C-alpha positions in Angstrom: 107.3 98.0 128.8 106.2 99.5 125.4 102.7 98.5 124.3 101.0 99.1 120.7 97.2 99.5 120.2 95.9 98.6 116.8 92.2 99.0 116.2 90.7 96.9 113.4 87.1 97.4 112.3 84.8 95.4 109.9 83.4 97.4 107.0 81.6 95.5 105.0 81.6 91.5 103.5 85.0 90.2 104.5 86.8 93.6 104.4 88.3 95.1 107.3 90.5 98.3 108.2 93.2 98.5 110.6 94.7 101.5 112.1 98.5 101.6 113.1 100.2 103.5 115.6 101.9 105.7 112.7 98.3 106.8 112.0 98.2 105.1 108.7 95.3 102.5 107.9 95.4 99.5 105.7 92.4 97.2 104.2 92.4 93.7 104.9 90.4 91.5 102.9 89.9 87.7 101.9 90.2 86.5 98.3 87.0 85.5 96.1 87.7 81.8 96.9 87.1 82.8 100.6 84.3 85.0 100.4 86.0 88.2 100.0 86.6 90.3 96.8 90.3 90.5 97.2 90.5 94.4 97.9 92.9 94.5 100.5 96.0 92.6 102.1 95.6 88.9 103.3 96.2 88.5 107.0 98.9 86.1 106.7 100.6 87.3 103.7 101.0 90.8 105.7 102.7 88.9 108.3 105.4 87.8 105.7 105.4 91.9 104.6 106.2 92.5 108.6 108.9 90.1 108.7 110.7 91.6 105.5 109.9 95.2 106.4 111.3 94.6 110.0 114.5 92.9 108.8 114.9 95.4 106.0 114.6 98.5 108.0 117.4 97.1 110.5 119.6 96.3 107.4 119.2 99.5 105.8 120.3 101.2 109.1 123.2 99.0 109.7 124.5 99.4 106.1 124.2 103.2 106.3 126.2 103.1 109.5 128.9 100.7 108.0 129.0 103.0 105.0 128.0 100.1 102.9 124.8 101.3 101.2 123.6 99.5 98.0 122.0 101.1 94.9 119.1 98.1 95.2 117.9 95.9 98.0 115.1 93.6 97.9 113.7 91.1 100.3 111.6 87.7 99.0 109.9 86.1 101.6 108.8 82.5 100.8 106.4 80.6 103.3 104.8 77.3 103.6 101.4 76.6 105.4 100.5 73.8 107.2 97.5 71.5 105.7 95.5 71.4 108.8 93.6 74.1 110.6 94.6 76.6 111.9 96.9 77.0 109.0 100.3 78.8 110.0 103.6 79.2 108.4 105.9 76.5 109.7 108.7 76.9 106.9 109.9 80.4 105.9 113.0 81.4 103.5 114.0 84.9 103.5 116.2 85.8 100.4 118.1 89.2 100.6 119.1 90.3 97.3 121.6 93.3 97.0 122.8 95.0 93.8 125.4 97.5 93.4 128.7 98.0 91.4 130.9 98.0 94.3 129.4 95.5 96.6 130.9 95.1 100.5 130.0 91.4 101.0 131.3 91.2 104.4 129.5 94.2 105.5 126.3 93.1 104.0 126.6 89.5 105.8 126.9 91.4 109.0 124.2 93.7 108.5 121.8 90.7 107.8 123.4 88.5 110.5 122.6 91.2 113.0 119.2 91.8 111.8 118.3 88.3 112.0 120.0 87.3 115.3 119.9 90.5 117.2 117.5 93.1 116.3 114.5 92.0 114.4 111.8 91.3 116.6 109.6 89.9 113.9 112.2 87.4 113.0 112.2 86.1 116.4 108.6 85.8 116.7 108.6 83.8 113.5 111.2 81.3 115.0 109.0 80.7 117.7 106.6 78.9 115.4 108.5 78.0 111.9 111.8 76.9 110.8 113.3 80.0 109.3 116.1 79.9 106.6 118.0 82.9 105.5 120.1 83.5 102.2 122.0 86.5 101.0 122.5 87.2 97.1 124.7 89.7 95.7 124.0 91.0 92.2 126.7 93.3 90.4 125.4 96.2 88.7 
């Protein structure tokens, strides 16, 4: 079984630095409304970036294998937090936007479906605590 180690170190005030198995570090900070300075990623929002990144990597790889690459690709993730503490995402919407002059809708749909249902571990983690909705948007260039 594979394991990952991430070390997160308090820097000052509400700021933390976290490493990554890739060797790249990032800064997390609370917003001013929570006593921070807003000089880093917010931890909960970073989870949404992880979701988009995980699925995006799958989709790009799959489209390449299917010979259905696109000119532009964007993922928008919108999430709703619960009102009570501990606040967590209970509803998440993932919008996949593809742009090209020669879109291949069936291959795009297949790539997204494979990521969502089979390959993206972060998506599976989100499904354990949130209602996840997926939508695909095709834009002709």
